[in-house]
N, C-alpha and C positions, 0 to 999 in steps of 0.2 A: 504493500500499500504506499510505504514512504517512498519506494522508487517510482512509483506512478506520478505521486504528487510532485516529486523533484523533476521528473521528466516533464510534467505539465508546466511547471514554472520556467523550466528552461526553455520550452517552446513558446510560451508567452513573452519571455524576454527577447527571444529571437525575432518573434513577430514585431515587438515594438522597435527592435533595433532596425529592421528593415523598413518599417514605416518611417523611421526618423531619417533614413538615408535621403542625400539630396538627389534631386532629379537632373541637376546639371552641375558640372565641376569646371571651374575655371582657374587657369594659371595665370598669376600677376607676376610678370617678369620685372625685377626692380633694380638691383645693384649691388656692390659688394656688401658683406655682412657687417662692417663696421660703419657705413655710411648713412646718411639720411634716406636715401632711396629705399634702402631695406627695411630700416626700422619704420618709417612712415608707412611705406607700402604694406607692411605687415598689419599695421593697425587699420589702414583702410580695408584690406581684404577681410579682416575679422568684423568690421561694421558692415560690409555687404553680406557677409555669411549669416550675421545675427539679424538683419533687417529684411531680407528677401528670401521668402518662403521658397524651399526647394533648391537653393542655391548654396554651393560651397565654393569659396575663393581661397586659393593657397598662394602665399607669397613665396617667390622663388628668387634665390640670389643669382646675380648675373654680372657680366662685364659693363652694364650700364647702357647709356642711350642707344648706341648702334646696334649693340647686342640684342637689346630688347626688340627693336624693330625687325631685325632678322628673325628672332624667336617667333615673333607674330608672323612674319612672311611664310615661316617654315612649318607653321602649325603647331610649334611647340608651346605657345602661350596665346592667351586671348586678350590680356590687358597688359599694359606696360607704362614705365616712364620714359621719356626722353625729353632732352631740351629743345626748345623750339628752334634753335638754329640747326640742330642735327636733323630735326624733322624736315627743315627746309632743304638740307643738303640731300636728304633721301628722296623728296619729291623731284628734285632737279637733277639727281644723279652725279652731284659734284662732290669736290672734296674727297671724303674717306668712302664714298661709294663708286667711284672709279667710272663714271658714265653710265651707270646702270640705275635707272630711275625705278624708285619702289613707292607704289601707291596702294598697298594692301592694307592700309591702317588709316585711321582718322581720329580727329581729336574727341575726347569727352570735355576737356576744359584745361586752361592754363591754370596751375594751382599755386604756385609761390614763385617769388623771383630770386635769381641767383645774380647778384650784382657784379659788375666789372670794377674791381678794386685796382687803382693804379697808385701804387705805394711809392713815394719818393722820400729820400732823406731831407729832412727839414733844413739842413745846411748846404743842400747841393744846388741852390739856386734855380731848381727846376720848378716852374710855375706853370706851365702848359705842356701840352703833349709835344708841340714842336720843339721844346727845349730838350727833349730826349735825344736829339741828333748829336751823334758822336759819343754817346754815353754807353756804359755797360748796363744792360737791361735784361731782366729775367723775363722770358717769354712764354714759359709753360714748356712741357714735353713736346717734341715734334709729333704732330698729328693729334694732339689732344684738343679738347674744346678751347681751353686758354689760349693755345697757340693760334687757332683760327680768330678768335677774338681779338688777340693783340694785333694780327696783321690788319684786321679791319679798322681798328681804332687808329693805328698808325697811317693808315691809307688816307683817312679823312684829314689827318693833319698833314698830308702832303708827303709822308715818309715811307720807306720800306725797310725791310730787314737790313738791307745794305747800307742804310743811313745810320744804324746803330751797331754795337757789338752784342748781338744776341747771346743769351745764354739759356740753355734749354734745360730748365729745371722744374721739379714739382714744387708745390706750395712750400713744404717744409724745407726743400733744398734752396729755394729762392730766398726764404726768410734767414737760413742760415749765411748764404752768401751776402745778403744785404748786411747782416750783423757783422760780418767779417769784413765789410767794406770792399767786397769783390764786385758788387753791383751797386749802382746808384738809385736803382729803381727796379719794380717788378710788378707784373700782372698777376692777379688772382681773381678767378671767377667763381663765387660760391655765395651761398646765404651768409648774412652777417650776423654776429661777429664770426670771423674766421680765425680759428684758434691759433694759427700759425702768426697772423698778423697781431694779435693780442699779444703773443708772447714777445715778438720782436719789438714791439712799440714800447715795451718796458726797458729795451736794452739799447736802442738807438732812436732818437726823436724822429718821427714821421710827418708827413703831410699826405693828404690824399687829394689827388688832382681833381678838380671840377671839370665839367665839360661845357664849353660856351654854347649858347643857344643854337647859333647857326651850325656849328659842328654837330650837335645833337640831331638837329633836324636833317642834316645832310647823311648822317649815319642811318638814321631811321628811313630816309628815302631810299637809300640804296639797299638797306638790309632791314626789311619792314618787320623782321622778328623782334628787333630791339624794342623794349618799352623804357620809360624813364622811372627811376626810383630814387630815393634819398637815403644815404647812410646818416642816421642822427648823429648830432655833436655828442661827443663822449662815448661813442661806441668804442673808440680805441683811444688809448692814453696819448694826449698831446693833440689830438684831432678834435678841435673845440667848436667847429662850426658844422652846420648841415652841409652835406655835400651831394650835389645832384649828379648821378651817374646812369650810364647805360646799363641795363640788365636784360638778360635772357630769362626765360621762364621754364620751369619744369612742367611739362605737359602730360596728362594722364591721357593714353591713348589706347584705342580699342580696335580689334580686328574688324574689318569690314564684314566678315562673315557672321558676327554676332547678330543676333535677332534685335530689330529696332525696339520691341517692348522691354526686352530685357535691359538694354542700354539706357532706355529711358527710366526705368526703375533704379538702375545703378546711379544714374546722375541726379535723380530726385533724392535718394538716400544720403548721397555724399553731402549735398547742399543744405538739406533740411535736418541733418543729425551731425553737422560738424563738431558741435559742442560736446559730444560724447567721445571725441578724440582727445588724446592728452599731449601729443606732440606739439610744440611751441609753433611749428608751420601751420597749424589749423587756423591761426589768426589770419592768415592771408586768403583763405578760402572763401570766395563769394561768386555768384553767377556773373556779376558785373565785370570782375577781373578776369574771370574764366575765359571770356570770349575776345580778349585782347592778345595781340601779339601772335595769334596761332597763323602759321603759314597756309597759303592756298596751293594745292596741287595743280599742276600744269593742266590735267583733264578738267579740273573744276574751273580754272581760269578761263579755259577755251569755252566753257558752258556759260560764262559771265559771272561766276562767283568770284568776289574780291574780299570777302570778309572772313577768310579762313575756311579750312576743310574739316567740317565736323561730322561726326557719326550722326545719321538720321534720328536715331534715338536721343541723342543730346539735343539736336535741333528742336525736337518736339517738346522737350522740358523748357528750353529757353523760350521758345514761342508762348508756351502756355503761361509763363510768368511775365511776358511782355517785354523782354529785352532783346530779342531778336526777330 
């Protein structure tokens, strides 16, 4: 009798287990396990799982923006992070994409900014981008997002890498070289505060370059994925004034194969439940900012779309709330 009862309980539990199983599983391709993409992506994945019946979303570590686009293209993920400049390169087949256009994905929305820090020594006499001519400058690792952003910023100021002495360094390597007076300036593209800049500002007085209005307009005209952000006074030791800087954005993207209604639900859940997230980046999440700086694919541009390439499910939500 006891065996029958035990068997009955086991069968009941198994039935409940199957009933609780999700109807659909999605992979959210994020970034390295120590970075914001992975941590924040994990929180967002858990939010989607908890709020959308029958859905389970798993955050997966990756190599970041380009790797996430390729994972979606190859059917290994359905959601992912990418910087909006890398999204543009994919649509155009430029830079790291070697002439091969990729249009298998579209935006849910731009989520938070990653600003272009241009750090200079306070005693260097460098007060504008043009003053970098002839200087030792950290421009990021070759092929990195920082590297491409540095080239674009220099270009707007009438400079190329040939006009400076470039040092191809990571954030931490740039900060160390700056501290050791091997470079007089360096680029870093990240959310603020950047830990490497916080550290080096305590050891060598810094300034953050502002970008003049006309330069900002020229940059955004040529590279429309840039938006304007402000690094507040006091973010870094010695940087005592607000600094207007160009920024790229971290975009949440989805496979074009995903159902419109599901992406609508995902978009709605993200914007209407953001307060349940704990990551500090949640403060940037809003529908109004989500539709800014998203690149337009060539196929959409040919069809007359100029406001960015969004998944139809996301468009449905934005239209519903009256911002698109």
